[in-house]
C-alpha atoms as one frame of an Amber mdcrd trajectory, in Angstrom:
protein
  21.852  30.491 -36.726  19.858  28.639 -34.093  17.020  26.263 -34.961  13.354
  26.759 -34.022  13.686  23.889 -31.562  16.666  25.541 -29.849  14.853  28.888
 -29.670  11.776  27.224 -28.170  13.950  25.536 -25.511  15.630  28.874 -24.746
  12.253  30.604 -24.482  11.028  28.072 -21.927  14.249  28.388 -19.942  13.734
  32.169 -19.826  10.161  31.594 -18.628  11.180  29.321 -15.746  10.698  26.033
 -17.577   6.904  26.147 -17.854   4.490  28.500 -19.628   1.388  28.812 -21.767
   2.076  28.506 -25.488   1.087  32.164 -26.055   3.860  33.216 -23.653   6.296
  30.896 -25.435   5.426  32.514 -28.783   6.072  35.996 -27.372   9.387  34.933
 -25.838  10.596  33.404 -29.107   9.779  36.740 -30.799  12.239  38.429 -28.434
  14.917  35.816 -29.131  14.544  35.923 -32.928  16.212  39.204 -33.773  16.078
  38.534 -37.539  12.332  39.054 -37.701   9.286  37.149 -36.671   5.771  37.081
 -38.058   2.592  35.434 -36.835   2.736  32.875 -39.616   5.686  31.302 -37.785
   3.598  30.548 -34.693   2.559  27.297 -36.377   6.245  26.377 -36.719   6.811
  26.770 -32.969   3.645  24.805 -32.197   4.891  22.031 -34.470   8.239  21.911
 -32.627   6.432  21.625 -29.283   4.266  18.746 -30.516   7.020  16.859 -32.356
   9.166  16.785 -29.224   6.475  16.044 -26.637   5.951  12.381 -25.718   2.265
  12.775 -24.885   1.483  14.524 -28.171  -0.035  12.649 -31.105   2.681  14.198
 -33.308   5.638  12.909 -31.235   8.442  11.695 -33.523   9.652   9.087 -31.019
  12.847   8.367 -29.108  13.878   9.441 -25.606  16.303  12.053 -26.964  13.363
  13.776 -28.649  11.291  13.902 -25.446  12.148  17.560 -24.789   8.809  19.153
 -23.934   5.966  18.050 -21.694   2.347  18.924 -20.936   2.360  18.782 -17.106
  -1.181  20.157 -16.770  -2.585  17.699 -19.313  -3.506  17.805 -22.973  -5.628
  20.724 -24.046  -4.359  22.996 -21.249  -2.081  24.951 -23.584   0.705  24.640
 -20.994   4.086  23.335 -22.135   7.257  22.782 -20.163  10.759  21.380 -20.391
  10.336  17.677 -19.607  13.564  17.571 -17.582  12.007  20.134 -15.225   8.302
  19.251 -15.484   7.763  15.650 -16.610   4.278  14.560 -17.661   4.708  10.791
 -17.482   5.155   8.527 -14.467   8.382   7.239 -15.951   9.963  10.661 -16.425
   8.721  11.794 -13.013  10.617   8.993 -11.241  13.732   9.625 -13.310  13.574
  13.281 -12.235  13.180  12.292  -8.561  16.065   9.830  -8.805  18.372  12.649
  -9.909  17.087  15.501  -7.771  15.682  14.188  -4.484  18.951  13.323  -2.731
  20.669  16.670  -3.567  17.497  18.560  -2.620  17.552  17.078   0.901  20.717
  19.072   1.583  18.796  22.287   0.947  16.047  24.121   2.813  12.711  22.303
   2.547  10.298  25.236   2.736   9.243  26.484  -0.732  11.821  24.260  -2.441
  10.868  23.713  -6.131  11.096  19.931  -5.809   8.928  19.886  -2.677   6.364
  21.994  -4.540   6.641  19.680  -7.534   5.963  16.623  -5.377   2.885  18.090
  -3.741   1.514  20.014  -6.697   2.426  18.097  -9.846   3.014  14.433  -9.038
  -0.637  13.502  -8.305  -1.725  15.160 -11.571   0.962  13.290 -13.497  -0.491
  10.011 -12.217  -4.089  11.019 -12.913  -3.293  12.305 -16.418  -1.100   9.377
 -17.403  -3.229   6.578 -15.893  -6.602   8.042 -16.883  -9.561   5.823 -15.958
  -7.277   3.373 -14.124  -7.182   5.811 -11.192 -10.646   7.338 -11.416 -11.745
   5.775  -8.095  -8.506   6.329  -6.195  -6.670   9.062  -4.324  -2.993   9.648
  -5.110  -0.943  10.656  -2.074   2.675  11.785  -1.959   5.375  12.215   0.651
   4.627  15.503   2.394   7.452  16.230   4.781   6.415  18.093   7.911   8.791
  21.034   7.794  11.679  18.869   6.618  12.623  16.347   3.947  11.580  12.728
   4.404  14.407  10.248   4.110  12.490   8.395   1.380  10.295   9.852  -1.363
   7.100   7.895  -1.988   3.844   8.002  -3.950   0.861   5.942  -2.748  -2.522
   4.970  -4.199  -5.398   4.911  -1.702  -8.776   3.218  -1.984 -10.945   5.255
   0.392 -12.713   2.084   1.538  -9.425   1.172   3.243  -7.594   4.418   3.998
  -7.084   8.012   2.891  -3.485   8.395   4.090  -0.235   6.485   4.511  -0.358
   6.113   8.306  -2.945   3.319   8.317  -4.461   0.512   6.276  -2.791  -1.023
   3.235  -2.186   0.381  -0.244   0.008   0.212  -3.378   3.038   2.473  -2.983
   6.127   3.497  -4.955   9.223   4.129  -2.807  12.422   5.696  -4.170  15.566
   4.069  -2.752  17.615   6.554  -0.749  20.531   6.237  -3.181  18.206   7.106
  -6.085  19.115   3.977  -8.048  15.896   1.985  -7.735  12.146   2.280  -7.115
  10.188  -0.254  -5.056   6.545  -0.789  -6.078   4.722  -2.773  -3.410   1.468
  -3.507  -1.624   2.482  -1.917   1.658   0.893  -1.032   4.984   0.573   2.030
   7.175   3.160   1.883   9.982   2.476   4.860  12.234  -0.933   4.013  13.693
  -0.001   0.367  14.311   3.117   1.583  16.151   1.079   3.976  18.301  -1.431
   1.291  19.306   0.762  -1.806  19.618   4.206  -0.332  20.356   6.718  -3.216
  20.668   4.314  -5.619  18.991   4.004  -3.432  15.873   6.637  -5.340  13.902
   5.130  -8.794  14.420   1.584  -7.526  13.814   2.523  -5.830  10.548   4.414
  -8.912   9.383   1.479 -11.187  10.234  -0.872  -8.920   8.281   1.522  -9.077
   5.337   1.303 -12.872   5.487  -2.497 -12.679   5.530  -2.502 -10.469   2.403
  -0.118 -12.821   0.592  -2.228 -15.846   1.477  -5.356 -14.148   0.156  -3.608
 -13.138  -3.077  -1.748 -16.356  -3.854  -1.555 -15.612  -7.613   0.470 -12.409
  -7.212   3.512 -13.994  -8.924   1.406 -14.536 -12.048   1.280 -10.736 -12.378
   5.052 -10.292 -12.180   5.275  -9.518  -8.448   7.343 -11.315  -5.818   8.200
 -11.239  -2.124  10.330  -8.119  -1.652  10.790  -8.169   2.142  14.578  -8.243
   1.729  14.781  -4.884  -0.078  16.884  -2.231   1.667  15.519   1.248   0.948
  18.013   3.202   3.036  21.785   3.531   2.869  22.259   3.199   6.627  20.296
   0.930   8.971  16.753   2.169   9.565  14.742  -0.267  11.758  11.435   1.484
  11.072  11.721   1.307   7.297  13.152  -2.211   7.498  10.008  -3.242   9.394
   7.824  -1.427   6.876   9.436  -3.158   3.873   9.301  -6.528   5.647   5.562
  -6.140   6.164   4.824  -5.543   2.474   2.750  -8.285   0.902   4.670  -8.335
  -2.400   5.937  -6.044  -5.149   8.705  -5.501  -7.666  11.831  -3.373  -7.958
  12.593  -1.102 -10.934  16.181  -0.185 -11.777  16.499   3.484 -12.791  19.137
   2.633 -15.421  16.720   0.241 -17.113  13.478   1.904 -16.105  10.465   0.354
 -17.861   8.364   2.134 -20.426   5.264   4.099 -19.485   3.150   1.316 -20.975
   4.777  -1.309 -18.743   4.448   0.886 -15.648   0.750   1.412 -16.316   0.239
  -2.309 -16.862   1.909  -3.061 -13.513  -0.250  -0.407 -11.853  -3.390  -1.916
 -13.357  -2.407  -5.393 -12.117  -1.564  -4.114  -8.643  -4.922  -2.343  -8.383
  -6.686  -5.539  -9.436  -4.961  -7.396  -6.585  -5.643  -4.488  -4.203  -9.368
  -4.705  -4.978  -9.288  -8.468  -4.594  -7.685  -8.060  -1.159 -10.446  -5.638
  -0.152 -13.136  -8.050  -1.347 -11.527 -10.840   0.704 -11.417  -8.810   3.898
  -7.946  -7.275   3.617  -5.703  -7.890   6.637  -8.520  -9.502   8.607  -8.039
 -13.218   9.266 -11.374 -14.298   7.816 -13.582 -11.547   6.413 -14.604  -7.954
   6.948 -17.762  -8.786   8.876 -15.813 -10.705  11.508 -13.250  -7.906  11.743
 -16.151  -5.505  12.309 -17.450  -7.799  15.057 -14.031  -7.800  16.733 -13.992
  -4.000  16.609 -17.454  -3.893  18.137 -16.369  -6.278  20.906 -13.428  -4.009
  21.776 -15.767  -1.023  22.085 -17.601  -2.806  24.888 -14.420  -3.504  26.865
 -12.285  -1.181  28.933  -8.768  -0.894  30.294  -6.679  -4.056  30.586  -9.433
  -6.271  29.175  -9.552  -4.255  25.946  -5.752  -4.276  25.739  -5.562  -8.043
  26.307  -8.276  -8.924  23.782  -6.739  -6.708  21.098  -3.289  -8.257  21.577
  -4.771 -11.764  21.780  -6.771 -11.333  18.573  -3.807 -10.106  16.549  -1.494
 -12.910  17.695  -4.194 -15.525  17.229  -4.639 -14.443  13.608  -0.887 -14.608
  13.049  -0.496 -18.118  14.498  -3.418 -19.541  12.539  -1.900 -18.216   9.310
   1.749 -19.083  10.032   1.226 -22.547  11.582  -1.661 -24.083   9.585  -0.442
 -27.677  10.069  -0.878 -27.430  13.848  -4.396 -26.012  13.475  -5.381 -28.628
  10.911  -4.133 -31.394  13.197  -6.113 -30.049  16.142  -9.345 -29.755  14.165
  -9.019 -33.376  13.137  -8.107 -34.490  16.678 -11.304 -32.955  18.090 -13.380
 -34.340  15.216 -14.258 -30.865  13.886 -16.502 -30.369  16.940 -16.813 -27.229
  19.054 -15.202 -27.892  22.448 -17.521 -25.369  24.108 -21.035 -26.170  22.853
 -20.498 -29.533  21.061 -21.690 -28.185  17.699 -20.544 -30.353  14.783 -21.461
 -28.897  11.417 -21.552 -32.308   9.747 -24.376 -33.439  12.044 -26.494 -30.506
  10.858 -25.405 -29.825   7.276 -24.119 -33.214   6.176 -20.982 -33.402   4.041
 -20.741 -29.602   3.767 -17.007 -29.278   3.073 -14.047 -31.498   2.241 -11.764
 -29.175   4.228 -14.001 -29.059   7.324 -12.952 -25.422   7.569 -16.037 -23.963
   9.237 -14.629 -24.820  12.662 -12.083 -22.376  14.099  -9.059 -22.307  16.416
  -8.989 -20.098  19.520  -5.865 -19.329  21.554  -6.389 -20.171  25.222  -3.603
 -18.369  27.062  -5.063 -16.666  30.187  -5.608 -12.914  30.208  -3.069 -12.425
  33.006  -0.384 -14.160  30.953  -1.337 -12.205  27.838  -0.890  -8.896  29.666
   2.395  -9.988  31.216   3.827 -11.020  27.856   2.497  -7.892  26.181   4.409
  -5.727  28.672   7.583  -7.805  28.267   7.300  -7.867  24.474   7.150 -11.681
  24.435   5.192 -13.994  22.167   2.239 -16.099  23.285   2.916 -19.820  23.503
   1.738 -21.887  20.568   1.611 -25.556  21.594  -1.300 -27.915  21.044  -2.593
 -27.373  24.587  -2.797 -23.623  23.960  -5.684 -23.887  21.487  -9.365 -24.789
  21.611 -11.479 -25.730  18.604 -14.647 -23.617  18.541 -17.579 -22.924  16.257
 -17.817 -19.381  14.883 -20.506 -18.382  17.410 -18.519 -19.512  20.450 -15.350
 -17.984  19.028 -17.006 -14.574  18.752 -18.567 -14.869  22.202 -15.401 -15.964
  24.003 -13.748 -12.813  22.652 -16.734 -10.793  23.816 -16.214 -12.115  27.350
 -12.529 -11.038  27.208 -11.100 -14.528  26.575 -11.801 -16.373  29.853 -10.584
 -19.988  30.399 -12.540 -22.515  28.333 -14.243 -24.151  31.364 -15.352 -20.748
  32.649 -16.737 -19.826  29.234 -18.642 -23.122  28.959 -20.524 -22.228  32.146
 -22.123 -19.353  30.239 -23.654 -21.662  27.635 -27.153 -23.026  28.177 -26.971
 -26.624  29.405 -30.100 -27.481  27.440 -28.413 -26.321  24.245 -25.278 -28.377
  24.962 -27.327 -31.464  25.732 -29.377 -30.980  22.584 -26.229 -30.896  20.426
 -24.905 -34.047  22.114 -27.865 -36.044  20.841
């Protein structure tokens, strides 16, 4: 004779793997040919709770994690956990087994495609609770066909609401289904549309900026994961995307961490994500200056707009990736603006040990910038290619579409320059 647990499993299988408990009770009645009375409903309910990981009555052990509550506690909906997981851990284990075989089948109305879009966000919200109350969970959609890689991303709406732009924490299932990458990644598509051949270097430079702003990421168990290979065969786009990630960690499906550990990692990643936002994200200095750069671009047209945008991105990259050169130049010019002669120390005294309120500006002419942009070449980065400017002059030289330094100096009031020389 079968057990109550076995009959409850069979009932759910007959019901498609997921049903309200009242439907499960009725189905078990049909299975139990030796008689069934309403007093036994409590027995079935007890079996559901004992073998459901998210229940307070769970008896423990992975082998006993048979049922799930995919619509959350209190919904009355139960399911077979192998078909409808209710934890982040079990969801990824399901994807690791089913995503690759599913890609060989028709995408439209496929159960796994429906599961990804319909159930996965709720699994995250239900499992993480308040951790995700201010975030949007996004999943791989597939536009009429399967994506090569399955992913789940967490968006702060101050940065982005989709995976094509901005930066965000994201889980990516390796194509072979053996591992999951959890990283602070970036949107690839919109950068590719705007910058084309420069997209790779721009994304990588922004990844460097994020890492430099979040220097303590290793303290939270994350590391540089730019070497990770998500796909089985070479995929330049995804290789670029992984290489631009700020940091992350890789989970092995065979030794997948507990739900508690996954939630702790998520909490830590969101802390760092918020810290990145507070520090200006992928902007070189801060959000207000990035806003100013955006405003400057709005006032330019055609080749000037194109040149300034390219110039700004490369300038940010060089300043972050070659700090010794910039530091040497600031010292050489005595921390004094080469355009207006402003020296902060003369006004504010010993304001900073680092003398970091003076900035570096790349001087390459607009014509050369455009030529190199078209050829996909880098700007030069020797000492003679930079000027040391105060923040005001740096903003204004961008506003005037990056003219030569001598030409820009002609725009500055002579009285002001002479005053600062005193």
